[in-house]
C-alpha positions in Angstrom: -34.3 -53.7 20.4 -33.1 -57.4 20.2 -35.5 -58.3 23.0 -38.4 -56.7 21.1 -37.5 -58.5 18.0 -37.4 -61.8 19.9 -40.9 -61.1 21.4 -42.3 -60.3 17.9 -40.8 -63.5 16.4 -42.2 -65.6 19.3 -45.7 -64.1 18.9 -45.6 -64.6 15.2 -44.6 -68.3 15.7 -47.4 -68.8 18.2 -49.9 -67.1 15.9 -48.9 -69.5 13.0 -49.0 -72.5 15.3 -52.5 -71.5 16.6 -53.7 -70.8 13.1 -52.8 -74.3 11.9 -54.0 -76.2 15.0 -56.9 -74.8 17.0 -58.0 -71.7 15.0 -60.5 -73.5 12.7 -62.0 -75.3 15.7 -62.5 -72.0 17.5 -64.1 -70.5 14.3 -66.6 -73.4 14.1 -67.4 -73.1 17.8 -67.6 -69.3 18.2 -68.4 -67.9 14.8 -71.4 -69.1 12.7 -71.1 -65.9 10.6 -67.9 -67.2 8.9 -69.8 -70.1 7.4 -72.2 -67.6 5.8 -69.3 -65.8 4.2 -67.9 -69.0 2.8 -71.3 -70.0 1.4 -71.1 -67.0 -1.0 -68.3 -68.8 -2.9 -70.6 -71.7 -3.7 -71.7 -70.8 -7.2 -74.0 -67.8 -6.4 -74.0 -64.4 -8.2 -76.4 -62.6 -5.8 -76.2 -62.8 -2.0 -79.1 -61.9 0.3 -78.2 -60.6 3.8 -81.0 -60.5 6.2 -82.4 -61.5 9.6 -85.4 -63.4 10.8 -87.7 -61.6 8.4 -86.2 -63.7 5.6 -87.3 -67.1 6.9 -90.1 -66.5 9.4 -93.5 -67.6 8.2 -97.0 -68.2 9.5 -98.2 -71.7 10.3 -101.2 -71.0 8.0 -99.0 -70.2 5.0 -99.2 -72.7 2.1 -96.0 -71.1 0.7 -93.3 -71.2 3.3 -90.4 -70.1 1.1 -87.9 -67.6 2.4 -87.8 -64.1 0.9 -84.4 -64.9 -0.7 -85.9 -68.2 -2.2 -88.7 -66.2 -3.7 -86.3 -63.7 -5.2 -84.2 -66.6 -6.6 -87.4 -68.1 -8.3 -88.2 -64.7 -9.7 -84.7 -64.3 -11.2 -84.3 -67.5 -13.2 -81.0 -66.3 -14.8 -79.4 -65.8 -11.4 -78.6 -67.8 -8.3 -79.4 -66.1 -4.9 -77.4 -67.3 -1.9 -78.9 -67.1 1.6 -76.6 -65.3 4.0 -79.2 -64.4 6.6 -79.0 -64.9 10.4 -81.4 -63.9 13.2 -80.9 -60.5 14.8 -78.3 -59.3 12.3 -77.9 -55.7 11.2 -75.8 -53.6 8.9 -72.7 -53.9 11.1 -72.8 -57.7 10.9 -73.7 -57.7 7.2 -70.5 -55.7 6.6 -68.4 -58.3 8.3 -70.1 -61.1 6.4 -69.5 -59.4 3.1 -65.9 -58.5 3.9 -65.0 -62.1 4.6 -66.5 -63.5 1.4 -63.6 -65.3 -0.4 -62.0 -63.4 -3.2 -62.6 -66.3 -5.5 -66.4 -65.9 -5.9 -68.9 -65.1 -8.5 -70.9 -62.5 -6.6 -72.1 -59.6 -8.6 -74.9 -58.2 -6.4 -75.4 -57.9 -2.6 -79.0 -57.5 -1.4 -78.7 -55.9 2.1 -81.8 -55.9 4.4 -82.4 -52.4 5.9 -84.5 -52.7 9.0 -85.7 -49.4 10.4 -85.9 -50.8 13.9 -82.1 -51.5 13.8 -81.3 -47.7 13.8 -82.7 -47.1 17.3 -81.2 -47.9 20.7 -83.7 -50.7 21.4 -81.9 -52.8 18.8 -78.4 -51.2 19.1 -78.3 -52.3 22.7 -80.3 -55.5 22.3 -79.7 -58.4 24.6 -78.8 -60.3 21.5 -76.0 -57.9 20.6 -73.3 -59.3 22.9 -73.4 -62.7 21.2 -73.1 -61.1 17.8 -70.2 -58.9 18.9 -68.5 -62.0 20.2 -68.8 -63.6 16.7 -67.7 -60.3 15.0 -64.3 -60.6 16.9 -63.5 -63.7 14.9 -64.5 -61.9 11.7 -61.9 -59.2 12.2 -59.1 -58.9 9.6 -56.4 -59.5 12.3 -53.9 -62.1 13.5 -55.7 -65.3 14.7 -54.0 -65.3 18.1 -54.9 -61.7 18.7 -58.6 -62.5 18.0 -58.4 -65.5 20.3 -56.9 -63.3 23.0 -59.8 -60.9 22.7 -62.2 -63.7 23.1 -60.4 -65.0 26.2 -60.6 -61.5 27.8 -64.2 -61.2 26.7 -63.6 -58.0 24.8 -67.3 -57.6 23.8 -70.3 -56.1 25.6 -71.4 -57.9 28.8 -74.2 -55.6 30.0 -76.3 -56.5 33.0 -80.0 -56.0 32.4 -79.8 -52.8 34.5 -76.9 -51.5 32.4 -78.6 -52.4 29.2 -81.9 -50.7 30.1 -80.0 -47.6 31.0 -78.2 -47.5 27.7 -81.4 -48.0 25.8 -83.2 -45.3 27.7 -80.4 -42.8 27.3 -80.3 -43.7 23.6 -84.0 -42.7 23.4 -83.2 -39.4 24.9 -80.3 -38.7 22.5 -82.1 -39.7 19.4 -84.1 -36.5 18.9 -86.5 -35.6 16.1 -88.5 -32.6 15.0 -92.1 -32.6 13.6 -93.5 -30.2 11.0 -95.7 -28.7 13.7 -95.4 -27.7 17.4 -95.1 -30.8 19.6 -94.3 -31.5 23.2 -92.2 -34.5 22.2 -88.7 -34.2 20.8 -87.4 -37.7 21.6 -88.8 -41.2 22.0 -88.3 -41.2 25.8 -90.7 -38.2 26.3 -93.2 -39.5 23.8 -93.2 -43.1 25.3 -93.6 -41.8 28.9 -96.5 -39.5 27.9 -98.5 -42.2 26.1 -97.6 -44.9 28.7 -98.4 -42.5 31.6 -101.7 -41.1 30.4 -103.0 -44.4 28.9 -104.2 -42.2 26.0 -103.5 -42.5 22.3 -102.8 -39.5 20.0 -106.5 -39.2 19.1 -107.6 -39.0 22.8 -108.9 -42.6 23.0 -108.1 -44.8 26.0 -107.8 -48.3 24.7 -106.7 -51.5 26.4 -103.4 -51.8 28.1 -102.1 -54.1 25.4 -102.8 -51.4 22.7 -101.0 -48.8 24.8 -98.0 -51.1 25.2 -97.9 -51.7 21.5 -98.1 -48.0 20.7 -95.2 -47.4 23.1 -93.2 -50.2 21.4 -93.7 -48.5 18.0 -92.6 -45.1 19.4 -89.5 -46.6 21.0 -88.6 -48.4 17.8 -89.2 -45.7 15.2 -89.3 -42.2 16.7 -86.0 -40.8 15.6 -84.5 -38.8 12.8 -81.6 -40.5 10.9 -78.4 -38.6 10.3 -74.8 -39.5 9.5 -73.9 -40.0 13.2 -76.2 -43.0 13.5 -74.0 -46.2 13.9 -76.1 -48.1 11.4 -75.7 -45.3 8.8 -72.0 -45.6 9.3 -72.3 -49.3 8.8 -74.2 -48.9 5.5 -71.6 -46.4 4.4 -68.9 -49.0 4.9 -70.9 -51.6 3.0 -71.2 -49.2 0.0 -67.4 -48.6 0.0 -66.8 -52.3 0.3 -69.1 -53.1 -2.6 -67.4 -50.5 -4.7 -64.0 -52.1 -3.9 -65.2 -55.6 -4.7 -67.1 -54.6 -7.8 -70.5 -55.6 -6.4 -73.9 -53.9 -7.0 -75.4 -53.0 -3.6 -79.2 -53.3 -3.2 -80.7 -51.9 0.0 -84.0 -53.6 0.8 -85.9 -51.4 3.2 -88.3 -53.7 4.9 -92.0 -53.2 5.3 -93.5 -52.1 8.6 -97.1 -52.3 9.8 -98.0 -48.8 8.7 -101.7 -49.6 8.9 -101.4 -50.4 12.6 -98.9 -47.6 13.3 -101.2 -45.0 11.6 -104.2 -46.3 13.7 -102.6 -46.3 17.1 -99.7 -43.8 16.9 -101.0 -41.4 14.3 -99.5 -39.6 11.3 -96.6 -38.0 13.3 -94.8 -41.3 13.8 -95.6 -42.5 10.3 -94.2 -39.2 8.9 -91.0 -39.7 10.8 -90.6 -43.2 9.3 -91.3 -41.9 5.8 -88.7 -39.2 6.1 -86.2 -41.7 7.4 -86.7 -44.0 4.4 -86.4 -40.9 2.1 -83.1 -40.0 3.9 -81.8 -43.5 3.1 -82.9 -43.2 -0.5 -81.5 -39.7 -1.0 -78.2 -40.6 0.7 -77.4 -43.9 -1.2 -79.0 -43.7 -4.6 -76.5 -41.0 -5.8 -73.7 -43.5 -4.6 -75.0 -46.1 -7.1 -77.1 -48.1 -4.6 -80.4 -49.6 -5.7 -82.8 -48.7 -2.9 -86.0 -50.7 -2.7 -88.4 -48.9 -0.4 -90.9 -51.5 0.9 -92.0 -49.5 3.9 -95.7 -49.4 2.9 -95.8 -52.6 0.8 -97.4 -55.0 3.3 -100.9 -54.7 4.8 -101.8 -55.2 8.4 -103.4 -58.6 7.8 -100.1 -60.0 6.4 -98.1 -59.3 9.6 -97.8 -62.5 11.6 -97.0 -61.0 15.0 -99.7 -58.8 16.7 -98.3 -57.7 20.1 -94.8 -56.4 19.2 -93.3 -54.7 16.1 -91.6 -57.3 13.9 -90.9 -57.7 10.2 -92.4 -61.2 10.2 -94.8 -61.6 7.3 -97.3 -64.1 6.0 -96.6 -65.5 2.5 -98.3 -62.6 0.7 -96.1 -60.1 2.4 -92.9 -62.0 1.7 -93.8 -62.4 -1.9 -94.6 -58.7 -2.3 -91.2 -57.7 -1.0 -89.5 -60.4 -3.1 -91.2 -59.1 -6.2 -90.2 -55.5 -5.6 -86.5 -56.5 -5.1 -86.5 -58.8 -8.1 -88.1 -56.1 -10.3 -85.5 -53.5 -9.1 -82.6 -55.8 -10.0 -84.1 -56.6 -13.4 
C-alpha cells in the first residue's frame, strides 16, 4: 500500500512539473485545436464550427468572405467567432466546444453538419490520424498522461491498404433501404455496379470522369443514418454539452450539389440524402436544437469543384447558407 502511495505521489509530482514546464510548448506544437477553443473567450457570443466549406472560395469571387463572416455581418447585434479548421467533423467540434474556457460570453454554437462526414470515406479519411493526435491533447485528463499517449502514438496509424479495407468494409456495413425493389443495399454494391458497367441509373454510358463522379457521390452519401453512427453519437454529445453550458446549439446542414446528383445518380440517392437530413431534423429539433437544412439551397453553378463531391461554394452559395443560418438565429 505504501509503495502504491509513493508511486502515485511521484506521478502526481511529475505531472505538475510537466504541466508547468513543457506542457504548453507541446500544446502549441501538437494541438492547433486548443487555440480555437481559447479564441471563443475573446469577446464573442456566437461561435461557428466548420471545416473548409467555411473559408474556401472561387478565384472569380468578388466577395471572398467566409461563411462565418457573412453571418457576422448579417447579425449586427452579435459577434461571431471563427472556430473552423479543415477536415473537422462533429467529434472534433465536441472537443473544441468542451475546451472553451468557462469565462466566456458564448450564447450560441453553430455546428456545421456535413453529410459526407457520416460515411466511412470520411470516418477513415487519411486526414483523420492527424486530427486524432490533436484530440489526445484536448482530453480532460492529466497532462503527463496525454503526453504519454502521444509518445506511444495512441492514435490511428493506418497503412493505405488498411485504410482502404476499413473504408470498403464500412461501405458494406452502412446499409440502406429504398422505397422500391432494388439490387443495391449498401454503397459497396452500388458503387461496383455503376463502376463495373460504366452505365448510369438511366442507362446512359457517359465519360469515365462522369462515372467516377457518380461513384464518388454514391460512396459519400448512400447510407441510412441511425443512432449507431459515430457522428450521430458525436452530435448527441454536443447537444448534452450545450445544455450543460447554457448554449443554444444550431446545426447547419450544408448544401450538396443536388442538381448534379439528381442528373448522374438519380432520385434514389437524392431520396436517401433527403431522408437523412429529415432524420437529423426529427432527432434534434425536439431536443431544442435549431436545425438549418441547407441541403438543396445551392445550385450546381455555385459549386466550385467539379470532379469530386465537396462543400466548396462560390460567393452566392456561401451567402445563401449564411442568410439561412442568420435568419434561423434571428
